[in-house]
N, C-alpha and C positions, 0 to 999 in steps of 0.2 A: 707700774704693778705690771708684773710681768704675765700671761694669759694663763702658764703653768699654777704660777701665783691664787691667779682666780681661781681655777678648776679646783686646787688644795682647797681654798676656802668654801666652795660645794662640796665639795668631798667631805671636809668638817662637819658641816651643816648637817649634811645627808647623814653621816653618822651618830649627832646627837639624837636627831629625828629617832635612828632607828633604836638608841639607846633607851628614850623614852617611850616609843612605843613597845617598846622588847618588855620592861616594867611593868606597864600597864598589864598587859597579856599574861604575865607571870605573877600578877597579884590580883588574876581573875576572881571571880568569883561568883555563885549562882543567882539572881538579880529575880524575883516573883513581884510580876507586874499584872494590872488589872485596868482596863480601859468599859467604862457605862454608859450605856445609852438609854433610853426610852420614852415611857409616853403615856398619858391617863388611857386607856380604851375607850372608859363609860361611867358616868355619875351619874346620880340620883338625883331630883329636883323636889322638896318636898313643896314647894311652891305650885308647880306643872305637876305633881301627884304623880310622880313619873320613878318607879321603883327599880330595882334590880336584885334578882334572883342567882347566885351563883352555888349551881349543885342543890338550888331548893331550898338553900340558904340565903337570907336578905343581908346583903351587901351597901353600904354606900356608896362607894365606888370601885372602878378595878381597873388596877396599874398596872404596868405592865413594864419591868426593869431588867435591861438583857447583859449580860457580863461577859467577856473574856478575860480568860487568866492564864498566864503563860506567865514562861523563865526566857526573861531578856538574857539572863548572862551568858557566859562559858562554862559555865560549869554544871555538874547535872545537879537538879535539885530530887532531894529523893522523899518520900512519905515519911522513912520512918527520925527522918532530920525535923519533922514537927516536934516541939517541943512538948511535954505532957502536960496535961492543965492547961495548954497555953493553944488552942486548935484553930485553927483558919475560919472565920467565920464574918460574914458579911453580913451588916446590919442595915437595918430600913431606916430612913428617916421621919419621925414622926411621931401621934400617940394613937392610941387604939389600932395598930397593925396586925394584921392578921394574913399569915401566907397561906395564900390558895392551891398553888400548884410550884412545882419546882421542875423543868427540863432540862435537859441536857441537848441544846443542839445540833454542835459537833464537838464533834474530839479528832486533835490530830492524828490520834494514833491511839489505836483502842488498848496497844499493850501498858497505854498508861495507866488504865485503869481509874478513869481520874470521877469522881463523885460528888454531886450534890442531896443534901438533904437537910431538913428542916428539923428544929429541935424542939421538946416537946411544946411546947406553947404555940409552936407556928411562927416564931416572931424573927427567928434569925435560919440563917442557911449554912451550915460547913460543909464545907470542900475537903476533899480527900484526895487522894493517888499514889501509885505506886514509886512514880517516877520520873520526873518532864528534863526531856535535854533541851538544849539550847531553841526557842521557839516554837517547844512544843506545848502542849495548855487547848480548853477546851471553851466554850462557847456556852450559859445557860440562861434559861430565862425565866424570873420570876413573878407571877401573877399574885398580887396582892390586894389590901383595901388600903395603903397608906396612899394622902394625897400628892408626894412629891416622888419621883422613881430614883434619886439620888440614894448614894451606899457608902457606909464607911466602912472600916475591915481592921480586925485585930488577929493577934496570934503570932507566933514568934519561930520562925526556921534557923535552925542551926545552919554557920556557914553562911548566912544573907547580913550582913551588918550594916545593910542599907535598908531592910527591915522591907515590909510589903508596901509598892507604892503605886500609886494613880498617875497614867501617862493619858499624854495627851494624844490627838492623830497623827498622819504622816502617813504616805506612801510606802510603799516597801521597795524596795531600790531590788531587781532581778536579779539571783545569782550569775548572771551572763555578764553583767556590770561590774562585779566584784574587781575583777584582776583591771579591765581599763582602769577604772577610778580608784584602783593603788597607785597604778604609774603613775597617774593623771598628779596624785598629792607631792610625788616625788620629783616629774619631769618639768611642770609645769614651773612650777617655785621655782625650780634650777635653775630651767631654759633663761626665765625673768632675772635671775637672779646675774646668769654668767654675762647677758646680754646687757643691763644696766651697768655691768663690772667694767667693759669694755669701753661703754661711752664717758663712765667713770675717768677710768686711766685716761682716756683720749683729752682729757679738757683739764688731766692732772689737778685731780680732785684728791682731801686728803684722807689719811685711812678716819678719819671718823663718817666722813661720809658711807665708806666703805662700811664700816661695822653699822653705820644705821642699816646701810642694804642688809646685812647678813641676818640683822635681829628680823627685820619687816620677811625674809622669804621662808624666814623660820616659821614667825608667825601664821606668816598663810598657809603651810604647809600642815601642822596643826588645826588649824582650823578649817580644813578639809577636811583632814582625816576625823576630825571629832562628829562634822557635821554627816560624812559618810557613816559611819559608825552611830550615829543616831538615827539615820534611816534606816540600816541592818537589823534593827534591833525592833523591828515591827513585825510579827506574824503573818508568814504571808496565808495561811488555808487557817486562819479563824476572823473571816471577813466578820463585822456586827451589821445588819441591817435590820433597820424598822419593819421592815413586810413581815 
């Protein structure tokens, strides 16, 4: 197998990877996601005669829930796309819940007009916004009487087929690394492919081995792309802190 044929295989695999990436980006959509942390700030104890007052009202405990909500997709989320009758609401877990206060701690951009309010019964937090570009959103804090700090979400946004999802942690990748990492997705697997193909050719191994090599190279390329893309979904300006 000549070196030119090796380069040809590398070129074909690069082209296939480019097509896959192009299809993914052409089908891009808005992706509303959220992340939650929390803790119990203080709780009463009947046996120790400890009672809690919040704004001069007796409460069993005070729990803090912090929610970061942002657009992890490539298309803009518009508040007007929230389906009428299906607003975006965060529901606390437990019984006899009362929301004591809701505060927006940070916004990625004031122009987003992000808001978070409680319903009439003070049991649900409803959010709204004008628009959210990629990685734009807000962090808001809920003080409440539930003994759990977790939340569930309801609501529907047009153009977001995956719905509103909760995501885990992950350190964001700095923008200055986007170009080098993107080049690495192509250069490293292709370099490995070419080097290994030359060695295989020297030992006169057959096309089956070369085909397997091509699949391995393509798999490595797609895996690196997926890993970097996942990291880039985490917003840089919406840190969650328990302080």
